[in-house]
N, C-alpha and C positions, 0 to 999 in steps of 0.2 A: 474414680480419678477420671478428671474433666477430660472430653475431647480435644484432641490438637485443634488449632484454628481452622487449618484448610482440615476439612474433613468432607465425607459423601455428601452431605446435604447442603454444603455452602451456597448461600447465597438461594437456596431452595427453602421457601417460608411456609408450604403447606404439602399436603400429601399429594395434589393432583401437579403442583409443580416438579414433585420428586419422582414420580412417575412418567410424566413427559420427558425429563431429561435423562433419569436411569434407562428406560424403556425405549425411549424413541431418538434422542438429540445425540448420546455421547458415543455411541459407536459409528457414528457417521463418519465417512474419510472426511479429510480436510483437502478442499482446492482453495488452495492459495493464490491467489487470481491477481495479486499484485504486492509486490515486494522488492527490498534493495540487497539479498543474500548476494553474496560473491560468489558467480558460477564457477570460477578457477578451485573454490574451496568443494562446490559439490562436485564437479568433474573427479578432482583428486582426492575426495574424501579426506580431506581433512583433519585430521586427529588436533583438536586442542590441549595443551599442557597442563592448564589450568582453568579454572571458571573465570579469573579477570579475565581472560584472551576472549572467550566464548562469550561474555556476559556484560562486561563495563565498557570495551573498546569499542567506538564507534556509537556507543549509545546516547545522545545528546538529551533523552530525558533523564537519565541518573546524572548527568553532567550539570545540569540546569538542576536540580534538588539538591546537589553536591555545594554549588556556590552560592546558592540561596543562604546556605546556613554556613557560610563563611570557609568552607574550605580551599585551601590554595591551588591553584590550577597546579601546580607541579603534582597533586595528588589524582588529578583527573585528567588532563592530554599532557603531563610532563615528565619527568625521567624517573619520578617514582620506580620503587619494583612493584612488581604485579602484585604482590603478597600486600604492600604498604598503602596500593590503590585500592583494594578488598576492603582492608582494616576500615580506612577513611570512609567508603559503601557501606558497610557495616554501621558503621557511629550513627551515620546518615538515617539509616533506615527508620528506625523508632519514631523518629520525627515526621516522618511523612504518612503517618495516619489520617487518612481521607482523603490522601491522594492517591489515584488508582496504581500507582507504585508500588504499595504497600499491601497491596492487592497480589498484583502481578509478579512480585517478589515472591513472595511466599509459595504462590499456586507453581512457580518455575521451580521452586526449592522443592518442593515436593513430589512433583511429576517427575523430572530428570532426575532429581539426585535421592528420593525418598526421605527426605529431610523435611520433618514435622516442626520441627527446633522455630522460635522465631528468632530471625535475624539480628542480632546486639553486636556493639563492640566483645561483651564477654562470651558469645557462641563464635564469632568470627572466625578464631584461631580450629576451630572444631570443624565447624562447615568448610572451608578452607581446605583441610586437610580430607575430608570425606568427600569433595567432589575432586578434589585432585588424583585419587586414589581413583574413584570412578572413570573420569576423563580417559585414563591410559588405558582402559580396556577397548578391544576392538568393537564392542556395540556401543560405545559413544563417539564414534569417530562423526562428522556430518551427517552422512546417510544412517549411520543408526539413532541420530538423536530425529531426525525427521519421520524415520519408522517407528520410534517409540510413542510418536503424537499421531500415527496413522495419514501419513500426509502423504495424498495421492498425487498432487500437481502442485508442483511451485511456477510461478512465472516473475521472471526478473527483469530487470527495467536497463535498456540499454541505450545509450548514445546510437545515432546511423552510422558514425565511425567507426562502430566496434566489428571487429571480424568474426565474433560469435564461435569464436574456436573452440571455448569451451562446452558451449553447447551442442556442437558438434562432437566435440569426443565425446561426451556424456551420452547423445545418441547411441552410440554403440557398444552402452554399458550393456549386456544382457541379464546381468547378475542382480541391479537391482529393480525395483518394480516402481521407483519413481517416476513421474515424465517432467521434467524440466523444460519449460517455454520461455519466449523473453517478449517484452513489449518495447516498442520501437518510440523513444523520446525527442523528437528532434528540434525541443523547443530552443538553441543554440543558435539554428537556422533560423527563427521565428524573430526574437528578441533582437532586434536590428541596433538597437539604440547601445549596448552593450561595447565596453572598451576595445575587447577581444574579439567583436565580430570579425572582422576582416581575417587576423590570425585562424579564427575557426572555419569561415568559409576555404580558406585555401584548404586547411585538414579535409575539409567536409569532401572538395573538390579529388584530392590526392586517393581516399578510399574508393572511390569510385575509376580512378585513373582519367578524371575527366576535368579540364581547367574552366572552374567558374567565372565568365567574364559579363554574363548578363544573367538579366532573371530568367530567360529560358534556360540557358546551363543550369542555374538552378532547379527547377522544377525537374529537369532532365535526371541531374544526380539524385534527387531525393526519390525520384518515382524509380530508378533504379536498386538504390537502397532499399526500399520498400522490397521490391522484387527479390533481392538476396536475402533479406530477413524473413521472407513469405516461404521461400524455398527452403530455409532452415527452422519453420516448422511454426515462426510466429502468427498469432490472430488478434493481435492486440495493437493498440499505440496506447499513448499516455504524453498528457500535456500537464504543465503545473505550473498554472498561469494565475497572477493575481486576478483577472477577470477576464473574460473574451472581450476583445476590442470588435470595434464594428464602425467601420464608414464605407459609402459608398465610393465605388472606383474604377478607373479603367485600365486596361492591360496595358496601355502607352504609360498611363502614369506610375504604374507600378515599375517598369523597366528602366524609367528615368530615376524614380527614388531609389531603387537599389544602385544603378551606377553613380548616383549622388555619393552613397555611402561607401562604396569601395572606393569613390576619389577621397576620401578621409572627409568630408565635406559635413555637417552637423545638422540635424534632418530637424523639420518642426513637429511637434508634438500629431498634428491631423496628419504628417506625411507618413509618420511612423505607426500610427494608427491605421493608415491605409494599405500599407504592406503586411503589416501583421494579420488583417484580414483577410488580403488576398490569398495570403500563401497558406494561412489557417484553412480557407474555402476549397483551396488546390487539394490540401491532404487530405481532409476529410473526402471529399469527392473519390478520392484514389482508394481513400481505406474502404470506401463502400463499394468500389470496383473488385477490392479483393476479399471482399466480405469478411473485414477484420471486424471488432467490437473499439470504438473509440472511447477514452478516457479523458476526463477533464479535473483537474484538481483545481479547484479556486477557491480565493481568499487569504492567502498567504502572504504576509508582509515580512519579505525576507531579510537580514542579514543588517538587521537596525543599529548593533554596534559595530561602529565600522574599524573603531581602534582594535577590537577583538576579531573583527574578521580579517584586517589586516596581518594579524599574528597568527591566526590557526586557519583562516580561513571558512569557507561555506560549509553549511551542513553539520555546524558542531556546537549549536544550541543559543543561536542570536534571533531566532525567527518568533514571531508571534502573530494573532489574527488580525485581520485587516479589517476594514469597513468600509470598502469597496459598494460602487452600488453595481448589480449582477444582471437585473430583471430584463431592462431594457435590449442591452446589447444582446443578451443570450438568444433571446426570443427569435431577435432578428436574425442571427446567425445561424439556428437550426431551422427557421423559416426558410432561410434562402435553400438551406440543403434539401428540405422537406419539397419543396416548390419544385425543383429538378428532379423529384423523387431518387436524391442522392446522401438520403439521410441513413446512415448504417446504425446498427446496433450502438445506443449512447450511456454512457454512467456519469453522472454528472456528482460530483464530491463538495461539500460544501463545509468553510472550515468557521464561519459564523454563525451562531445558530439563532442568532437573527434573523438570517435568511432560508432556515429551513422551511418554512412553509412557503416561501418563494419557490425552492427548486422540486417540492413535491407537488407544487401545483404546476409548475411549467413541463414535467415530466407527462402528463394527462395531456397536455397541448399537442405530444406528437407520437402519443399512442395511437397509431394505425389500423390497431386489429390483425398488421399482418405476422407479425412476433408476438410470444407472449412475453412482457415485459421489456419491449423494445429498448424503450428512454427510462433509465434506472435511477431513481434518487439514491447514492451510493451510500456506502455504511457511515459511520461517524467515525472522521480518520484526525491523525495527530493530537491535536489537543481534546477535539470530543471522541475519542474512542475508547472512553470511561463510562463506569455504568450510567451517571447521569447524562452524558452525551448519547448512547446507544439509546438511552429510552426516549428522550428528546427527538434523536432521528426517526425511532420507529412509532413514536407516536405519530409526528405529523405524517410518515407515511400512511399510517393507518386511517387517519382522521382525512387526508387528500385523496387517499389512492388504496391499491391493493397490496396491503403486506405480504399476501399469501405469493405474490409473485416476485418479492424482494429476492436477492441473488447471494444477499448475506453479508459475513463477515471475511477481512483480510488483516492481514499483519501489517504490512506496509511499513516492514520493520528490517534491519541488516543485523539483526540477531539471529543464533539458529537454537536458542533458547526462549525465542516470543511465542511458538505456537499454542501454549494455554490459553492465549488470547481468545483463542476460537473458542475455548471450553468456558470461558468469563462470559464470553458472549452469548452462546447458548445458554447459559445459566441465567442470564439475566431474561432472556427471549421466555426459556420455562415459565419462570417465575412471573413475569408478565401475565400471561396466559392461566398459570395455575390461580395467581389472586384473583382472575374474571369470571374465572372458574366459581371460586369459592363465594364470591359474592354475587353471584348469578348473573351476572352481566354476560358471560359464555354460557350454551348448554353442556353438561355434563357428559361429554361425546368424546372421550379419550383419544379414542382411535381415527377419529376425524382430524381431530385438532393436531394429535400427532404425527399425522402423515401432513400436515401442514408445517410442523416444526421442521420435518425432517427434510421438506422442500425445501426452506428456507435457509438450512445448514449445509444443504448438498445438492438436492436434486435439482432446484432450478438453475445454479452453476452450473452443473454438468449438461444440460438441457442447454445451457444459454450459449456454452464456450464451446461445446462440443471437443473439448479436450480428448486424445486418444489415451485408453489405458492400456499400459506396456504388458503384454504377453511376456513373461518371465519364467523363469525358474524359480526354484526356492530363494529368497531373498539371503545373499549371502552379504555378512560384510564384515 
């Protein structure tokens, strides 16, 4: 009898890789320091009634694959039933071979539902029914799903206007050993050219109970919101930008540019870049003051299909890799902060694999010996968080820096079933080390290399972020 597709040694090609994974990597807790899970679902321990709701809703990776195969939008984001949507996804899965979705899909079915059959149109009904039966059990609530994957910490992503009410609610939950934090994402205050910018500034002012009529007001409000997030346990910021802008500026110029925009007048490109530079520098200096980690996700070309954007809105699967110039402005930005001794811990994520070595070498310019791995080349994300992308990012970091200081994987996901991506990453890492041990490129010192693997999987992130571990009772789901 042949073994199932997802088996104990999946992706582990020799005995060294197997020992590293099973004895060192597999049992390490998960610190998911960047994701887009809904805090409401965690705080209220939501129970999903079927697999479509927990697995397909909001997952633009799956949506893009279904569209490529010619599946009608009605069965993706439209008014089809959940069962019909799942069936269309099941029909799509066999055609995703060599796309990471094929691996992720079957890992997730195996780890959450103990389903080892391949998902196809023929197996769809049985798998849908099996998942529905299990999802009705208490241990399959949101907290139960996270507990199954040994998730210690999740860090969601919120706009400065957020009340953080669900983070506050969950902080009082003494029966779960999960720690939920947040990251501060103020991009809407930076992207001054957007059509909705003035409306957003008004909303931001309302959140802080301050009318924003000058650039100084904007800085006061953002600092006030940073203080609020900090009091609620926030330790990170996050920025999703095409590239880091950098133009020299004066405070008087920025004040005038901001007033010009509030007056509804169009800005020249250089004015926009000066404003974005100034506000990013202000925010980064404030993050340093509060001891936060700042994250920059660079290189996405977003909302390419304007017709579908108008129908479905952003974050629905119409983004791609951009080919922006990254190095020079990024260097100037980090240098400005470092020159003032105001460069906080920083993670740089890259979406264009052509820039891997750029970022892998950039971090070495600003690792000053004050903190282990102070500036990080973040894990492969979005289009690059698959086997090939992981290997390319790890190889670039290994060749240009110290992989042993790397803080490892994150999900960047909106799905509660995405946490086997940490397992996937760990298997890939263990196989890389195992292969080089077998070829004699690394010594056969499993204990030491096992320690490095555990550091990458968990210990480095634990030290870097210093999230608390909740002292709790027995987990009750």
